C-alpha positions in Angstrom: 18.5 25.9 -15.0 17.4 29.5 -14.3 15.8 30.5 -11.0 12.5 31.3 -12.8 12.3 27.8 -14.2 13.1 26.3 -10.8 10.5 28.4 -9.2 7.9 27.3 -11.8 8.6 23.7 -10.9 8.5 24.4 -7.1 5.1 26.2 -7.6 3.6 23.0 -9.1 3.9 21.2 -5.7 4.3 24.0 -3.1 2.8 27.3 -2.1 5.6 29.8 -1.7 6.1 32.8 0.7 9.0 35.1 0.1 10.2 37.8 2.5 13.3 39.8 3.3 14.4 41.0 6.7 16.1 44.3 7.6 19.5 42.9 6.9 18.6 42.0 3.4 18.4 38.3 4.0 15.8 36.4 1.9 13.4 34.0 3.6 11.7 31.5 1.3 9.1 29.3 2.9 7.4 26.5 1.0 4.2 24.7 2.0 3.4 21.3 0.5 0.0 21.4 -1.3 -0.7 17.8 -0.4 0.2 17.4 3.2 0.7 21.1 4.3 4.2 20.4 5.6 6.6 23.3 5.4 10.3 24.2 5.1 12.1 27.5 5.2 15.3 28.5 3.4 17.3 31.7 4.1 20.2 33.4 2.3 21.2 36.9 1.1 20.7 35.8 -2.5 17.3 35.1 -4.2 18.8 32.6 -6.6 20.4 30.7 -3.7 17.2 30.3 -1.7 15.3 29.2 -4.9 18.1 26.7 -5.6 17.9 25.4 -2.0 14.1 25.0 -2.3 14.5 23.2 -5.6 17.0 20.8 -4.3 14.8 20.1 -1.3 11.9 19.4 -3.6 13.9 17.1 -5.8 15.0 15.0 -2.8 11.3 14.8 -1.6 9.7 13.7 -4.8 10.0 10.1 -6.0 12.3 9.1 -8.9 9.2 7.8 -10.8 7.6 11.3 -10.7 10.8 12.9 -12.0 10.9 10.5 -15.0 7.2 11.2 -15.8 7.7 15.0 -15.6 10.9 15.0 -17.7 9.2 12.9 -20.5 6.4 15.4 -21.0 
């Protein structure tokens, strides 16, 4: 799955903030739209931070929600 597609799925459930420090390291912070919890992911590669956020999201959502989303 492409990073753009993963980001599209993430944006359905989270608000996203993306930043880069002086060393070129990406910081992707996600904020849950329902309970306002947050998580931050860092790496030098954009695709890696998006993948980390996507995997985190997949662990957080229920299996029932995954089935419903994939059947649409």
